[in-house]
DRENDREN-668955 format. One line per field, with one value per residue (C-alpha): residue number from 1; x, y, z; residue in one letter. Coordinates in steps of 0.2 Angstrom, whole numbers. Layout:
seq = (NUM  ...)
c1 = (X  ...)
c2 = (Y  ...)
c3 = (Z  ...)
type = (a  ...)
REM end
This chain:
seq = (1  2  3  4  5  6  7  8  9  10  11  12  13  14  15  16  17  18  19  20  21  22  23  24  25  26  27  28  29  30  31  32  33  34  35  36  37  38  39  40  41  42  43  44  45  46  47  48  49  50  51  52  53  54  55  56  57  58  59  60  61  62  63  64  65  66  67  68  69  70  71  72  73  74  75  76  77  78  79  80  81  82  83  84  85  86  87  88  89  90  91  92  93  94  95  96  97  98  99  100  101  102  103  104  105  106  107  108  109  110  111  112  113  114  115  116  117  118  119  120  121  122  123  124  125  126  127  128  129  130  131  132  133  134  135  136  137  138  139  140  141  142  143  144  145  146  147  148  149  150  151  152  153  154  155  156  157  158  159  160  161  162  163  164  165  166  167  168  169  170  171  172  173  174  175  176  177  178  179  180  181  182  183  184  185  186  187  188  189  190  191)
c1 = (63  53  56  41  31  14  -1  -15  -15  -15  2  9  4  10  26  29  25  39  50  46  48  65  71  66  70  89  88  96  85  94  97  78  75  87  78  62  68  74  57  50  60  53  36  36  34  15  10  16  -3  -13  -20  -25  -15  -22  -10  -10  -3  10  5  18  33  24  34  31  26  30  44  33  22  38  41  25  23  15  -3  -5  -18  -13  -28  -30  -42  -57  -67  -84  -83  -73  -90  -89  -83  -65  -67  -53  -51  -38  -27  -17  -25  -24  -27  -36  -36  -48  -59  -43  -31  -23  -21  -34  -41  -54  -73  -75  -60  -65  -68  -61  -57  -38  -31  -16  -16  -1  -6  1  4  11  18  16  24  30  11  4  -4  -6  -10  -16  -22  -35  -50  -52  -54  -40  -47  -65  -61  -48  -62  -74  -62  -58  -76  -78  -61  -44  -37  -19  -11  5  11  24  37  52  61  60  41  42  36  38  19  5  -13  -26  -45  -59  -61  -43  -37  -20  -9  -4  15  24  41  53  67  78  66  49  37  24  11)
c2 = (-56  -64  -58  -66  -54  -48  -54  -41  -30  -14  -17  -24  -8  3  -5  -8  11  16  5  11  28  25  16  32  47  37  39  54  60  52  35  34  38  25  11  18  17  0  -6  1  -13  -26  -21  -18  -38  -38  -22  -30  -29  -18  -4  5  4  9  17  29  45  41  47  49  37  25  21  32  25  39  27  15  28  31  16  13  10  24  23  15  25  29  29  37  32  43  45  56  55  44  33  29  17  18  22  25  40  46  54  65  81  92  83  89  84  71  66  56  70  62  68  63  67  80  73  75  65  51  35  17  1  -4  -18  -19  -11  -5  -7  4  -6  -4  -22  -39  -55  -69  -76  -60  -53  -37  -25  -8  8  -1  6  -8  2  -8  -25  -21  -13  -28  -40  -31  -30  -47  -52  -43  -41  -51  -35  -41  -33  -30  -22  -10  -9  -6  -21  -16  -19  -37  -48  -68  -69  -59  -63  -63  -60  -70  -53  -49  -50  -56  -47  -59  -51  -41  -32  -22  -14  -29  -44  -50  -61  -69  -77)
c3 = (146  129  111  105  95  102  96  96  82  91  99  82  75  87  88  69  66  80  69  53  58  66  50  39  51  48  32  19  6  -8  2  4  -15  -19  -9  -16  -34  -29  -22  -38  -48  -38  -40  -59  -62  -53  -63  -80  -91  -81  -89  -72  -58  -40  -29  -14  -7  7  25  37  34  23  6  -7  -22  -34  -40  -45  -55  -64  -71  -79  -98  -107  -107  -90  -78  -60  -49  -31  -16  -15  -2  1  19  32  33  13  3  -6  -23  -35  -47  -61  -53  -67  -62  -46  -29  -12  4  8  23  30  28  12  -5  -17  -33  -36  -35  -53  -59  -68  -57  -64  -57  -53  -62  -51  -32  -23  -5  9  25  43  44  33  33  20  20  12  29  31  46  38  49  55  49  36  20  10  16  12  -4  -11  -6  -18  -32  -31  -30  -47  -56  -56  -47  -41  -24  -20  -3  -2  14  19  25  44  41  37  53  55  57  57  65  52  55  44  35  30  13  10  -1  -19  -15  -3  -10  0  -8  -6  -7  -14  -5  -15  -6)
type = (x  x  x  x  x  x  x  x  x  x  x  x  x  x  x  x  x  x  x  x  x  x  x  x  x  x  x  x  x  x  x  x  x  x  x  x  x  x  x  x  x  x  x  x  x  x  x  x  x  x  x  x  x  x  x  x  x  x  x  x  x  x  x  x  x  x  x  x  x  x  x  x  x  x  x  x  x  x  x  x  x  x  x  x  x  x  x  x  x  x  x  x  x  x  x  x  x  x  x  x  x  x  x  x  x  x  x  x  x  x  x  x  x  x  x  x  x  x  x  x  x  x  x  x  x  x  x  x  x  x  x  x  x  x  x  x  x  x  x  x  x  x  x  x  x  x  x  x  x  x  x  x  x  x  x  x  x  x  x  x  x  x  x  x  x  x  x  x  x  x  x  x  x  x  x  x  x  x  x  x  x  x  x  x  x  x  x  x  x  x  x)
REM end
């Protein structure tokens, strides 16, 4: 029996989601909070100097970035992705007010919340490797958005992951945007 990793993204995504879910289900609530707090401390150096930090509302068993938000200095604005529809580009809006379900079922700011550009971006993922390659949900929203942000700004992208989500290597397509770093509760992988 082979122990090599599958090479197609759909299989990798399925297997990584299953591993992530099993890991998170085995955590007690206080254990999960402690791991997320440890991860936030590792992510903080990458957020230094950013006046706006793009984040996300976690889905399923993703790391909750709220502990990262809690460590940000006063005056830093947290932004969340906002979509008008599933086919529209991802925008970022200020997340200091009420949230509502968006077209993908995740919470997002209201349509009248101020739009802003993130100086740093916390990125959810299904799997990542030490080279900064990432597999997400499979729709390419973060890749397209990060490419646009990097073309117009110097946005830094930090992937947030449980250790179980780090694989030896991942296939990367031409349109995949590498992360500047991947942070887990126990290690920092700078690409």
